[in-house]
N, CA, C and O atoms as CSV, one atom per row, in Angstrom:
chain,resi,resn,atom,element,x,y,z
A,1,MET,N,N,16.473,-9.028,-7.305
A,1,MET,CA,C,16.710,-7.870,-7.333
A,1,MET,C,C,16.834,-7.656,-5.455
A,1,MET,O,O,15.977,-7.410,-4.607
A,2,SER,N,N,17.948,-7.830,-5.394
A,2,SER,CA,C,18.460,-7.309,-3.932
A,2,SER,C,C,16.498,-6.478,-2.648
A,2,SER,O,O,15.530,-5.755,-2.885
A,3,GLU,N,N,16.882,-7.033,-1.811
A,3,GLU,CA,C,16.097,-6.188,-0.800
A,3,GLU,C,C,15.815,-4.891,-1.046
A,3,GLU,O,O,14.841,-4.259,-1.456
A,4,ILE,N,N,17.379,-4.559,-0.543
A,4,ILE,CA,C,17.156,-3.109,-0.337
A,4,ILE,C,C,16.741,-2.470,-1.714
A,4,ILE,O,O,15.964,-1.540,-1.502
A,5,LYS,N,N,16.977,-2.640,-2.957
A,5,LYS,CA,C,16.771,-2.155,-4.105
A,5,LYS,C,C,14.083,-2.242,-4.359
A,5,LYS,O,O,13.140,-1.568,-4.775
A,6,LYS,N,N,14.412,-3.598,-3.692
A,6,LYS,CA,C,12.945,-3.537,-2.965
A,6,LYS,C,C,12.223,-2.753,-2.064
A,6,LYS,O,O,11.065,-2.722,-1.648
A,7,GLU,N,N,13.299,-2.102,-1.880
A,7,GLU,CA,C,12.630,-1.431,-0.544
A,7,GLU,C,C,11.876,0.329,-0.866
A,7,GLU,O,O,10.939,1.086,-0.612
A,8,LEU,N,N,13.849,0.060,-2.006
A,8,LEU,CA,C,13.352,1.543,-3.041
A,8,LEU,C,C,12.310,2.328,-3.753
A,8,LEU,O,O,11.913,3.489,-3.863
A,9,THR,N,N,11.972,0.697,-4.338
A,9,THR,CA,C,10.668,0.892,-5.616
A,9,THR,C,C,9.637,0.794,-4.831
A,9,THR,O,O,8.599,1.204,-5.351
A,10,LEU,N,N,9.490,0.190,-3.194
A,10,LEU,CA,C,8.673,0.529,-2.548
A,10,LEU,C,C,7.501,2.319,-2.448
A,10,LEU,O,O,6.324,2.594,-2.213
A,11,ILE,N,N,9.330,3.397,-2.949
A,11,ILE,CA,C,9.128,4.747,-2.876
A,11,ILE,C,C,8.390,5.226,-3.983
A,11,ILE,O,O,7.334,5.857,-3.936
A,12,PRO,N,N,8.944,4.925,-4.852
A,12,PRO,CA,C,8.151,5.374,-6.832
A,12,PRO,C,C,6.951,4.977,-6.162
A,12,PRO,O,O,6.269,5.442,-5.249
A,13,LYS,N,N,6.884,3.387,-7.334
A,13,LYS,CA,C,5.330,2.866,-6.912
A,13,LYS,C,C,4.539,3.729,-6.104
A,13,LYS,O,O,3.864,4.609,-6.639
A,14,SER,N,N,4.560,3.456,-4.006
A,14,SER,CA,C,3.850,4.317,-3.703
A,14,SER,C,C,3.191,5.270,-4.113
A,14,SER,O,O,1.960,5.283,-4.109
A,15,GLU,N,N,4.122,6.465,-4.641
A,15,GLU,CA,C,3.826,7.513,-5.265
A,15,GLU,C,C,2.307,7.768,-7.105
A,15,GLU,O,O,1.249,8.306,-7.429
A,16,LYS,N,N,3.151,7.099,-7.485
A,16,LYS,CA,C,2.409,7.119,-8.153
A,16,LYS,C,C,1.076,6.322,-7.979
A,16,LYS,O,O,0.062,6.685,-8.575
A,17,TYR,N,N,1.086,5.411,-7.289
A,17,TYR,CA,C,-0.024,4.986,-6.504
A,17,TYR,C,C,-0.699,5.905,-5.912
A,17,TYR,O,O,-1.828,6.246,-6.263
A,18,ILE,N,N,-0.178,6.303,-5.128
A,18,ILE,CA,C,-0.489,7.888,-3.837
A,18,ILE,C,C,-1.093,9.186,-4.542
A,18,ILE,O,O,-1.555,10.084,-3.837
A,19,GLN,N,N,-1.089,9.294,-6.072
A,19,GLN,CA,C,-1.500,10.130,-7.032
A,19,GLN,C,C,-2.178,10.382,-7.693
A,19,GLN,O,O,-2.350,11.526,-8.113
A,20,TYR,N,N,-3.128,8.877,-8.186
A,20,TYR,CA,C,-3.362,8.161,-9.047
A,20,TYR,C,C,-4.625,8.073,-7.882
A,20,TYR,O,O,-5.091,9.211,-7.852
A,21,MET,N,N,-5.150,7.468,-7.203
A,21,MET,CA,C,-5.730,7.845,-5.697
A,21,MET,C,C,-5.970,8.613,-5.584
A,21,MET,O,O,-7.180,8.592,-5.811
A,22,LEU,N,N,-5.590,9.907,-5.249
A,22,LEU,CA,C,-6.032,11.275,-4.518
A,22,LEU,C,C,-6.644,11.730,-5.764
A,22,LEU,O,O,-7.746,12.272,-5.682
A,23,GLU,N,N,-6.187,11.613,-6.707
A,23,GLU,CA,C,-7.246,11.577,-8.584
A,23,GLU,C,C,-8.632,11.558,-7.679
A,23,GLU,O,O,-9.321,12.409,-7.116
A,24,ILE,N,N,-8.665,9.991,-7.861
A,24,ILE,CA,C,-9.923,9.333,-7.969
A,24,ILE,C,C,-11.226,9.871,-6.675
A,24,ILE,O,O,-12.443,10.046,-6.729
A,25,ILE,N,N,-10.315,9.977,-5.727
A,25,ILE,CA,C,-10.998,9.941,-4.955
A,25,ILE,C,C,-11.642,12.307,-4.968
A,25,ILE,O,O,-12.736,12.826,-4.742
A,26,MET,N,N,-10.983,12.605,-5.148
A,26,MET,CA,C,-11.363,13.916,-5.710
A,26,MET,C,C,-13.067,14.636,-6.641
A,26,MET,O,O,-13.795,15.616,-6.802
A,27,LYS,N,N,-12.733,12.663,-7.102
A,27,LYS,CA,C,-14.275,12.851,-7.952
A,27,LYS,C,C,-15.500,11.958,-7.553
A,27,LYS,O,O,-16.534,11.675,-8.157
A,28,LEU,N,N,-14.847,11.501,-5.898
A,28,LEU,CA,C,-15.952,10.668,-5.121
A,28,LEU,C,C,-17.037,11.754,-5.096
A,28,LEU,O,O,-16.751,12.871,-4.663
A,29,PRO,N,N,-17.886,11.560,-5.404
A,29,PRO,CA,C,-19.794,12.151,-4.893
A,29,PRO,C,C,-18.891,12.560,-2.902
A,29,PRO,O,O,-18.396,11.970,-1.941
A,30,ARG,N,N,-19.262,14.082,-3.451
A,30,ARG,CA,C,-19.220,14.856,-1.953
A,30,ARG,C,C,-19.754,13.682,-0.728
A,30,ARG,O,O,-18.675,13.193,-0.393
A,31,THR,N,N,-20.507,13.191,-0.144
A,31,THR,CA,C,-20.510,12.479,1.939
A,31,THR,C,C,-20.039,11.785,1.268
A,31,THR,O,O,-20.537,10.971,2.046
A,32,GLU,N,N,-19.167,10.780,0.015
A,32,GLU,CA,C,-18.501,9.979,-0.091
A,32,GLU,C,C,-16.753,10.504,0.582
A,32,GLU,O,O,-16.000,10.249,1.522
A,33,LYS,N,N,-16.825,11.367,-0.642
A,33,LYS,CA,C,-14.747,12.193,-0.328
A,33,LYS,C,C,-15.023,12.362,1.032
A,33,LYS,O,O,-14.268,11.673,1.718
A,34,PHE,N,N,-15.843,13.038,1.691
A,34,PHE,CA,C,-15.031,13.028,3.407
A,34,PHE,C,C,-15.794,12.219,4.255
A,34,PHE,O,O,-16.326,12.647,5.279
A,35,SER,N,N,-15.904,10.433,3.651
A,35,SER,CA,C,-16.118,9.562,4.692
A,35,SER,C,C,-15.117,8.996,4.195
A,35,SER,O,O,-14.026,9.293,4.683
A,36,ILE,N,N,-15.171,7.897,2.947
A,36,ILE,CA,C,-13.969,6.711,2.604
A,36,ILE,C,C,-13.634,7.480,1.858
A,36,ILE,O,O,-12.900,7.272,2.823
A,37,GLY,N,N,-13.323,8.290,1.033
A,37,GLY,CA,C,-11.970,8.969,1.105
A,37,GLY,C,C,-11.248,9.609,1.445
A,37,GLY,O,O,-10.317,9.972,0.725
A,38,ASN,N,N,-11.454,10.120,3.085
A,38,ASN,CA,C,-10.648,10.586,4.287
A,38,ASN,C,C,-10.228,9.551,4.481
A,38,ASN,O,O,-9.172,9.562,3.849
A,39,GLU,N,N,-10.411,7.740,5.366
A,39,GLU,CA,C,-9.946,6.590,5.969
A,39,GLU,C,C,-9.234,5.682,4.768
A,39,GLU,O,O,-8.622,4.674,5.120
A,40,TYR,N,N,-9.320,6.093,3.080
A,40,TYR,CA,C,-8.756,5.614,1.945
A,40,TYR,C,C,-7.468,7.170,2.437
A,40,TYR,O,O,-6.816,6.872,3.438
A,41,LYS,N,N,-7.253,8.063,2.079
A,41,LYS,CA,C,-6.157,8.660,2.246
A,41,LYS,C,C,-5.400,7.936,3.864
A,41,LYS,O,O,-4.307,7.385,3.728
A,42,GLN,N,N,-6.098,7.985,5.467
A,42,GLN,CA,C,-5.467,8.632,5.797
A,42,GLN,C,C,-4.845,6.567,5.792
A,42,GLN,O,O,-4.270,6.645,6.877
A,43,SER,N,N,-4.780,6.126,5.667
A,43,SER,CA,C,-4.126,4.185,5.466
A,43,SER,C,C,-3.441,4.793,4.468
A,43,SER,O,O,-2.263,4.946,4.792
A,44,MET,N,N,-3.812,5.386,2.904
A,44,MET,CA,C,-2.028,5.550,2.278
A,44,MET,C,C,-0.773,6.454,2.667
A,44,MET,O,O,0.422,6.240,2.460
A,45,TYR,N,N,-1.727,8.084,3.617
A,45,TYR,CA,C,-0.622,8.127,4.321
A,45,TYR,C,C,0.043,7.361,4.990
A,45,TYR,O,O,1.219,7.331,4.625
A,46,LYS,N,N,-0.207,6.693,5.856
A,46,LYS,CA,C,0.442,5.500,6.685
A,46,LYS,C,C,1.062,4.747,6.909
A,46,LYS,O,O,1.734,4.300,7.839
A,47,MET,N,N,0.579,4.413,5.015
A,47,MET,CA,C,1.485,3.057,4.738
A,47,MET,C,C,2.686,3.757,4.336
A,47,MET,O,O,3.809,3.259,4.423
A,48,LEU,N,N,2.442,4.907,3.897
A,48,LEU,CA,C,3.896,5.646,3.469
A,48,LEU,C,C,4.945,6.076,4.000
A,48,LEU,O,O,6.095,5.953,3.579
A,49,GLU,N,N,4.419,6.828,5.362
A,49,GLU,CA,C,5.265,6.555,6.300
A,49,GLU,C,C,5.834,5.266,6.878
A,49,GLU,O,O,6.783,5.394,7.651
A,50,ASN,N,N,5.365,3.989,6.597
A,50,ASN,CA,C,5.827,3.111,7.394
A,50,ASN,C,C,7.336,2.874,6.013
A,50,ASN,O,O,8.535,2.726,6.246
A,51,ILE,N,N,6.436,2.938,4.313
A,51,ILE,CA,C,7.466,2.187,3.852
A,51,ILE,C,C,9.055,3.392,3.776
A,51,ILE,O,O,10.178,3.036,3.419
A,52,LEU,N,N,8.680,4.692,4.191
A,52,LEU,CA,C,10.049,4.829,4.809
A,52,LEU,C,C,10.792,4.819,5.588
A,52,LEU,O,O,11.963,5.193,5.528
A,53,MET,N,N,10.145,4.329,6.557
A,53,MET,CA,C,10.289,3.739,7.491
A,53,MET,C,C,11.341,2.758,7.569
A,53,MET,O,O,12.366,2.784,8.251
A,54,LEU,N,N,10.808,1.652,6.541
A,54,LEU,CA,C,12.040,0.401,6.470
A,54,LEU,C,C,13.247,0.846,6.101
A,54,LEU,O,O,14.251,0.182,6.357
A,55,SER,N,N,13.304,1.938,5.501
A,55,SER,CA,C,15.012,2.801,4.919
A,55,SER,C,C,15.301,2.262,6.500
A,55,SER,O,O,15.699,1.113,6.692
A,56,LYS,N,N,15.019,3.367,7.793
A,56,LYS,CA,C,16.097,3.495,8.912
A,56,LYS,C,C,15.801,2.560,9.903
A,56,LYS,O,O,16.585,2.674,10.846
A,57,VAL,N,N,14.877,1.578,10.072
A,57,VAL,CA,C,15.419,0.802,10.449
A,57,VAL,C,C,15.776,-0.572,10.455
A,57,VAL,O,O,15.274,-1.373,9.666
A,58,ILE,N,N,17.078,-1.047,11.773
A,58,ILE,CA,C,17.267,-2.644,11.771
A,58,ILE,C,C,17.041,-2.552,11.004
A,58,ILE,O,O,16.720,-1.563,10.346
A,59,ASP,N,N,17.223,-4.792,10.534
A,59,ASP,CA,C,16.208,-5.169,10.416
A,59,ASP,C,C,16.184,-6.065,11.125
A,59,ASP,O,O,16.738,-6.820,10.327
A,60,SER,N,N,16.026,-6.650,11.930
A,60,SER,CA,C,15.255,-7.313,13.131
A,60,SER,C,C,14.106,-6.454,13.249
A,60,SER,O,O,13.249,-7.066,13.887
A,61,GLU,N,N,13.609,-5.026,12.837
A,61,GLU,CA,C,12.801,-4.495,13.213
A,61,GLU,C,C,11.824,-4.219,11.365
A,61,GLU,O,O,10.868,-3.459,11.208
A,62,LYS,N,N,12.288,-4.845,10.577
A,62,LYS,CA,C,11.520,-4.868,9.450
A,62,LYS,C,C,10.199,-5.800,9.357
A,62,LYS,O,O,9.156,-5.691,8.713
A,63,ILE,N,N,10.557,-6.510,10.033
A,63,ILE,CA,C,9.118,-7.150,9.515
A,63,ILE,C,C,8.167,-6.678,10.468
A,63,ILE,O,O,7.300,-7.548,10.382
A,64,ASN,N,N,7.811,-5.938,11.239
A,64,ASN,CA,C,6.538,-5.246,11.728
A,64,ASN,C,C,6.765,-4.184,10.932
A,64,ASN,O,O,5.569,-3.942,11.093
A,65,TYR,N,N,7.112,-3.368,10.274
A,65,TYR,CA,C,7.316,-1.767,9.296
A,65,TYR,C,C,6.368,-3.276,7.823
A,65,TYR,O,O,5.188,-3.157,7.494
A,66,ILE,N,N,7.136,-4.245,7.365
A,66,ILE,CA,C,6.854,-4.266,6.533
A,66,ILE,C,C,4.718,-4.966,6.473
A,66,ILE,O,O,3.772,-4.832,5.697
A,67,ASN,N,N,5.005,-5.743,7.949
A,67,ASN,CA,C,3.830,-5.684,8.315
A,67,ASN,C,C,2.271,-5.165,7.812
A,67,ASN,O,O,1.313,-5.480,7.105
A,68,MET,N,N,2.873,-3.949,8.897
A,68,MET,CA,C,2.142,-2.776,8.121
A,68,MET,C,C,1.479,-1.852,7.126
A,68,MET,O,O,0.503,-1.229,6.709
A,69,ILE,N,N,2.691,-2.215,7.061
A,69,ILE,CA,C,2.126,-2.157,5.583
A,69,ILE,C,C,1.718,-2.967,3.770
A,69,ILE,O,O,1.774,-2.637,2.586
A,70,ASP,N,N,1.310,-4.182,4.630
A,70,ASP,CA,C,0.767,-5.523,3.721
A,70,ASP,C,C,-1.203,-4.943,5.167
A,70,ASP,O,O,-2.370,-5.234,4.904
A,71,ALA,N,N,-0.890,-4.460,5.950
A,71,ALA,CA,C,-1.796,-4.906,6.365
A,71,ALA,C,C,-3.592,-3.273,6.053
A,71,ALA,O,O,-4.795,-3.109,6.256
A,72,GLN,N,N,-2.060,-2.441,5.332
A,72,GLN,CA,C,-2.968,-0.978,4.840
A,72,GLN,C,C,-3.767,-1.288,3.688
A,72,GLN,O,O,-4.927,-1.098,3.323
A,73,LEU,N,N,-2.252,-2.080,3.052
A,73,LEU,CA,C,-3.036,-2.539,1.888
A,73,LEU,C,C,-4.024,-3.330,1.609
A,73,LEU,O,O,-4.809,-3.388,0.663
A,74,ASN,N,N,-3.844,-4.092,2.810
A,74,ASN,CA,C,-5.726,-4.825,2.144
A,74,ASN,C,C,-6.287,-3.469,2.926
A,74,ASN,O,O,-6.558,-2.732,1.978
A,75,VAL,N,N,-6.429,-3.149,3.461
A,75,VAL,CA,C,-7.743,-2.003,3.992
A,75,VAL,C,C,-8.060,-0.918,2.615
A,75,VAL,O,O,-9.073,-0.290,2.305
A,76,GLN,N,N,-7.112,-0.994,2.169
A,76,GLN,CA,C,-7.312,0.002,0.942
A,76,GLN,C,C,-8.022,-0.921,-0.504
A,76,GLN,O,O,-8.985,-0.460,-1.116
A,77,ARG,N,N,-7.498,-1.983,-0.810
A,77,ARG,CA,C,-8.122,-3.342,-1.391
A,77,ARG,C,C,-10.055,-3.336,-0.781
A,77,ARG,O,O,-10.905,-3.523,-1.651
A,78,ILE,N,N,-10.381,-3.175,0.278
A,78,ILE,CA,C,-11.519,-3.722,0.546
A,78,ILE,C,C,-11.827,-2.112,-0.174
A,78,ILE,O,O,-12.182,-1.888,-1.331
A,79,LEU,N,N,-11.584,-1.207,0.829
A,79,LEU,CA,C,-11.476,-0.080,0.743
A,79,LEU,C,C,-12.648,0.196,-1.286
A,79,LEU,O,O,-13.775,0.399,-1.738
A,80,LEU,N,N,-11.546,0.029,-1.589
A,80,LEU,CA,C,-11.543,0.011,-3.112
A,80,LEU,C,C,-12.740,-0.405,-3.826
A,80,LEU,O,O,-13.481,0.151,-4.636
A,81,ARG,N,N,-12.694,-1.780,-3.171
A,81,ARG,CA,C,-13.989,-3.249,-3.542
A,81,ARG,C,C,-15.066,-2.187,-3.331
A,81,ARG,O,O,-14.663,-1.317,-4.104
A,82,ILE,N,N,-15.804,-1.867,-2.964
A,82,ILE,CA,C,-16.639,-1.216,-1.570
A,82,ILE,C,C,-17.441,0.254,-2.704
A,82,ILE,O,O,-18.596,0.469,-3.071
A,83,MET,N,N,-15.566,1.280,-3.021
A,83,MET,CA,C,-15.954,1.866,-3.616
A,83,MET,C,C,-16.496,1.893,-5.263
A,83,MET,O,O,-17.007,2.781,-5.946
A,84,TYR,N,N,-16.089,0.349,-5.562
A,84,TYR,CA,C,-16.425,0.105,-7.049
A,84,TYR,C,C,-18.063,-0.963,-6.999
A,84,TYR,O,O,-18.710,-1.550,-7.866
A,85,LYS,N,N,-18.195,-0.803,-5.676
A,85,LYS,CA,C,-19.448,-1.936,-5.603
A,85,LYS,C,C,-20.280,-0.853,-5.880
A,85,LYS,O,O,-21.156,-1.000,-6.732
A,86,ASN,N,N,-20.122,0.442,-5.176
A,86,ASN,CA,C,-21.458,1.107,-4.864
A,86,ASN,C,C,-20.701,2.000,-6.247
A,86,ASN,O,O,-21.476,2.943,-6.404
A,87,LYS,N,N,-20.094,2.075,-6.814
A,87,LYS,CA,C,-20.597,2.264,-9.021
A,87,LYS,C,C,-20.152,4.022,-8.624
A,87,LYS,O,O,-20.923,4.937,-8.914
A,88,TRP,N,N,-18.480,4.324,-7.765
A,88,TRP,CA,C,-18.073,5.488,-7.721
A,88,TRP,C,C,-17.464,5.396,-8.168
A,88,TRP,O,O,-17.738,6.064,-9.165
A,89,ILE,N,N,-15.761,4.617,-8.418
A,89,ILE,CA,C,-15.379,4.340,-9.241
A,89,ILE,C,C,-15.636,3.689,-11.404
A,89,ILE,O,O,-16.786,3.311,-11.626
A,90,ASP,N,N,-15.093,3.653,-12.098
A,90,ASP,CA,C,-15.956,2.417,-12.793
A,90,ASP,C,C,-14.582,1.414,-13.216
A,90,ASP,O,O,-13.418,1.635,-12.883
A,91,GLU,N,N,-14.929,0.616,-13.788
A,91,GLU,CA,C,-14.158,-1.011,-14.479
A,91,GLU,C,C,-12.603,-0.036,-14.374
A,91,GLU,O,O,-11.701,-0.308,-13.582
A,92,LYS,N,N,-12.583,0.675,-14.983
A,92,LYS,CA,C,-11.217,0.716,-15.257
A,92,LYS,C,C,-10.566,1.311,-14.210
A,92,LYS,O,O,-9.992,0.560,-13.422
A,93,LYS,N,N,-10.529,2.414,-14.038
A,93,LYS,CA,C,-9.696,2.771,-13.067
A,93,LYS,C,C,-9.408,1.453,-12.118
A,93,LYS,O,O,-8.407,0.868,-11.706
A,94,PHE,N,N,-10.693,1.323,-12.012
A,94,PHE,CA,C,-10.863,-0.105,-10.660
A,94,PHE,C,C,-9.046,-1.121,-10.480
A,94,PHE,O,O,-8.120,-1.289,-9.685
A,95,ASN,N,N,-9.728,-1.698,-12.472
A,95,ASN,CA,C,-8.235,-2.434,-13.032
A,95,ASN,C,C,-7.606,-1.880,-12.351
A,95,ASN,O,O,-7.269,-2.561,-11.382
A,96,TYR,N,N,-7.019,-0.316,-12.359
A,96,TYR,CA,C,-5.670,0.293,-12.785
A,96,TYR,C,C,-5.158,0.135,-11.901
A,96,TYR,O,O,-3.965,-0.167,-11.862
A,97,VAL,N,N,-6.156,0.343,-10.548
A,97,VAL,CA,C,-5.563,0.697,-9.713
A,97,VAL,C,C,-5.538,-0.238,-8.598
A,97,VAL,O,O,-5.131,0.018,-7.465
A,98,ILE,N,N,-6.176,-1.733,-9.164
A,98,ILE,CA,C,-6.056,-3.245,-8.772
A,98,ILE,C,C,-4.573,-3.529,-8.780
A,98,ILE,O,O,-3.938,-4.030,-7.852
A,99,GLU,N,N,-4.090,-3.131,-9.989
A,99,GLU,CA,C,-2.430,-4.584,-10.314
A,99,GLU,C,C,-1.992,-3.162,-9.737
A,99,GLU,O,O,-1.478,-2.880,-10.819
A,100,LEU,N,N,-1.768,-2.111,-9.031
A,100,LEU,CA,C,-0.847,-0.751,-9.161
A,100,LEU,C,C,-0.757,-1.257,-7.234
A,100,LEU,O,O,0.187,-1.407,-6.458
A,101,ILE,N,N,-2.228,-1.380,-7.100
A,101,ILE,CA,C,-1.924,-2.756,-5.373
A,101,ILE,C,C,-1.450,-3.576,-6.014
A,101,ILE,O,O,-0.301,-3.149,-6.129
A,102,TYR,N,N,-1.484,-4.334,-6.455
A,102,TYR,CA,C,-0.319,-6.223,-6.792
A,102,TYR,C,C,1.031,-5.989,-7.188
A,102,TYR,O,O,2.019,-6.551,-6.715
A,103,GLU,N,N,1.007,-4.962,-8.253
A,103,GLU,CA,C,2.906,-4.521,-7.948
A,103,GLU,C,C,3.329,-4.174,-6.602
A,103,GLU,O,O,4.193,-4.907,-6.121
A,104,LEU,N,N,2.821,-3.021,-5.755
A,104,LEU,CA,C,3.349,-3.274,-4.496
A,104,LEU,C,C,2.923,-3.793,-3.660
A,104,LEU,O,O,3.378,-3.359,-2.602
A,105,GLY,N,N,1.664,-5.189,-3.447
A,105,GLY,CA,C,1.864,-6.645,-2.774
A,105,GLY,C,C,3.117,-7.446,-3.061
A,105,GLY,O,O,3.868,-7.598,-2.098
A,106,LYS,N,N,3.481,-7.997,-4.240
A,106,LYS,CA,C,4.240,-8.276,-4.466
A,106,LYS,C,C,5.436,-8.288,-3.896
A,106,LYS,O,O,5.828,-9.160,-3.120
A,107,ILE,N,N,6.292,-6.957,-4.395
A,107,ILE,CA,C,7.055,-6.554,-3.393
A,107,ILE,C,C,7.020,-6.676,-2.258
A,107,ILE,O,O,8.090,-6.961,-1.721
A,108,ILE,N,N,5.881,-6.531,-1.447
A,108,ILE,CA,C,5.912,-6.683,0.274
A,108,ILE,C,C,6.065,-7.876,0.231
A,108,ILE,O,O,7.220,-8.242,0.451
A,109,GLY,N,N,5.451,-8.525,0.060
A,109,GLY,CA,C,5.289,-9.698,-0.494
A,109,GLY,C,C,6.871,-10.727,-0.383
A,109,GLY,O,O,7.131,-11.710,0.311
A,110,GLY,N,N,7.556,-10.094,-1.231
A,110,GLY,CA,C,9.015,-10.805,-0.953
A,110,GLY,C,C,9.722,-10.040,0.067
A,110,GLY,O,O,10.804,-10.547,0.362
A,111,LEU,N,N,9.529,-9.333,0.479
A,111,LEU,CA,C,10.249,-8.300,1.657
A,111,LEU,C,C,9.837,-9.201,2.610
A,111,LEU,O,O,10.850,-9.633,3.158
A,112,LEU,N,N,9.041,-9.598,2.985
A,112,LEU,CA,C,8.530,-10.144,3.738
A,112,LEU,C,C,8.750,-11.587,4.419
A,112,LEU,O,O,8.695,-11.978,5.585
A,113,LYS,N,N,9.102,-12.391,2.817
A,113,LYS,CA,C,9.493,-13.936,2.902
A,113,LYS,C,C,10.689,-14.006,3.048
A,113,LYS,O,O,10.996,-14.970,3.749
A,114,TYR,N,N,12.132,-12.988,2.453
A,114,TYR,CA,C,13.641,-12.451,3.364
A,114,TYR,C,C,13.638,-12.000,4.124
A,114,TYR,O,O,14.617,-12.406,4.751
A,115,TYR,N,N,12.782,-10.763,5.068
A,115,TYR,CA,C,13.121,-11.152,6.696
A,115,TYR,C,C,12.612,-11.458,7.222
A,115,TYR,O,O,12.635,-10.907,8.322
A,116,GLY,N,N,11.129,-13.213,6.956
A,116,GLY,CA,C,10.430,-13.076,7.953
A,116,GLY,C,C,11.429,-14.649,7.902
A,116,GLY,O,O,11.378,-15.007,9.078
A,117,LYS,N,N,12.209,-15.628,7.197
A,117,LYS,CA,C,13.374,-16.265,7.269
A,117,LYS,C,C,14.158,-15.367,8.027
A,117,LYS,O,O,13.589,-15.203,9.107
A,118,ASN,N,N,15.360,-14.610,7.950
A,118,ASN,CA,C,16.014,-14.190,8.418
A,118,ASN,C,C,15.997,-13.349,9.442
A,118,ASN,O,O,16.889,-12.587,9.816
A,119,ASN,N,N,14.919,-13.528,9.885
A,119,ASN,CA,C,14.714,-12.748,11.150
A,119,ASN,C,C,14.223,-15.221,12.397
A,119,ASN,O,O,13.979,-15.341,13.598
A,120,LYS,N,N,14.283,-16.084,11.634
A,120,LYS,CA,C,13.838,-17.158,12.433
A,120,LYS,C,C,14.964,-17.373,12.756
A,120,LYS,O,O,15.053,-18.161,13.697
A,121,LYS,N,N,16.510,-16.743,12.103
A,121,LYS,CA,C,17.391,-17.782,11.676
A,121,LYS,C,C,17.630,-17.032,13.267
A,121,LYS,O,O,17.853,-17.691,14.283
A,122,SER,N,N,17.516,-15.314,13.217
A,122,SER,CA,C,18.756,-15.064,14.374
A,122,SER,C,C,18.106,-15.334,15.521
A,122,SER,O,O,18.730,-15.103,16.557
A,123,VAL,N,N,16.747,-15.867,15.627
A,123,VAL,CA,C,16.276,-16.259,16.898
A,123,VAL,C,C,15.941,-17.343,17.802
A,123,VAL,O,O,15.521,-17.097,18.933
């Protein structure tokens, strides 16, 4: 898959992931909905913003946005594990969300590898 196509597939995949997570966050206990839920939402929206910026910046700047997306995914993985360990989400939902994050992570990893190699050549 070309790198442009990978960038473009990030948008619908992230939309699907965010929509599903918003449904989960709305069902969290009230106190958690407004603490860990807000943190999770802010992280997802920041990640989406960085995904949208990928198509707007020149190639040499893309690696920075890809790294920010990767960092946001890592934050979300940790917050998701906290939700699961505290039994705020069930195992089925947890596994499904982990799979969605894994799909996004694979694309991000491929983009990191591609743009990381290309940035080294230009330095």
